[in-house]
Residue, then its C-alpha position, 0 to 999 in steps of 0.5 A: m818620619k820612617i822615610l826620612l830617617l831611612v834616607w838620613f842614613y843611607y846619606l850617612i852610609s855614603f858619605s862615609v864609604a866616600q870618606s872612607g875610599t878617600a882616605t884609603e886611596k891617599r893611604t895607597k898613595e903614601l905608600d906607593n910613594y914609600w915603594a917608589e922611594v925605596s926603589r930611588s934609592v937602590r937605583e941611585g945607590d942612596f944609602q942614607s936614603y934607603e937607611a931612612t925608610c927603616h925603623k930604627e928597631g926593624v927586622l928582617v927575615s929570610g925564609t931561604n936561610n931560616s933566619s931573623y936579625p936586625l935589619s940594621d945588620a943587614l943595612a950594615r952588609w948591604k951598605k957597600d953594595f950602595t956604594a958600588t952603585k953610587e960609584g957606577k961599579i955596578k947596577a942595581n935595581v927594585e921593583f915592587r908588585f903586591s898581591q894584597r895590601i892591608s892598611d889603617s892610618t899608621t900601619a901596613h901589611e904589604t905581600g907581593i914580589f920584589l924584582y932585585s937586578s943587579g951586576d955590573p953596567g953594560e951587562n945582563l943584570k942578574k934577575e932575583y924574584i922573591h916572595f915578601e911581606a912588609l909590615l910598616v908603621k906610619r910615625k911622625g908622617s913618614w912610613k918605615i918599615i919594621m919588618e921585611y920577610q923575604k919568604s921565598k924564591a918566586s919565578q917570573a911568571e908569578w911576578n908577571k900575574l901580578a898587576v903593575n901598580 
């Protein structure tokens, strides 16, 4: 009887771990798709799609400026750059690499570095590496950033140490 209970317990644990891994993989894929959409919208100058990745009550924290304000204020400032990108006046790109990813079915905390590149078409783009943290929530099947903390400048060497997702 004890052996039967042990076998049953082992089976349940194995099944739970397998299910957990599958759910985690699915969620990681969803979050990867979220960041891919952020990158696409920046690259194409698609302001509406970028705005749709943000929670309406989102907050942007800037460690370099020692400030915090509504993400909607940042979006209003950035809109002209999206328009210029869409019109082909400038090129812009953003890439993400992660050092830590913690999540459950409706919340995520992502830590890493993003590389924002921008400049005139046909010229070398200016590259900015930024340490960041992001809090995201999943509402109605869609991930939204609720807090973006741009902590500090990062180096290319730090960027290179992080694995490509």
